Steps between C-alpha positions, in 0.01 A plus 500: 500500500591530863865462615558401864773716650742357755504683835840591647621617842816675605733391784271681748195306384351802331312455171679600178353560161398161352676357196393290202552122506826371351493490122227766457610830358348845508547627146476882463492561128515833323250557213629759254807389311493162675178313415403736215649798314587800714197734519561827689236636735478808273344281222228307684301435187769248393451297818174351376644368170864404567567130431650280778826316437392138439798361696417719796135384504608138479763515776301721740200267471724198543638645821148574624387143420806369696364675809721810502357843577484737203473874569540752225682815601486809283574869477152549359297710740183426690299668230627232259406209727172410325641500147805301620292234681275474191808460278646227724168313516416540131842363404470195731758583769444312825599704802436571866549876516591825330711767666498837332712810566849341471751790492595594145848519360654159564827437688306328777671391819274291718586480868298250708538276807374204290698318233481691171607367160507740211491397136547760229276440194693521176252416221378140548315312775628151569529276800755653739854358517771538764794728429770642728513880514649776710244665727499789746436404862513671839832451679458275803 
């Protein structure tokens, strides 16, 4: 599937990084503890046999079928890429990419010049709903 990015220019007419069309999301989804049980890098043999969460498989594939971009993002290392891709494919996950080498330890704070929405996984994949929350932002 190919997504056509929208080109942008700044006030000087210089090109900016392109963005996705309205309504299309770039989902970055963790693997361990989010779409399956948490398997630490120190126990790679478990990566081949861990079962996916059925609700995660259903929702991720639904988002893919709706035209969103699905990229799995994991603290698994490059040496675990092949077994991870095999696991994703064998379990029927539809996706566009896999990023390995996410820093370990949690407490992530993502800083970007593009809009970022963060959703903490707490045990069940469902369609996303809107909620008001307190967030940290840079002072203007």
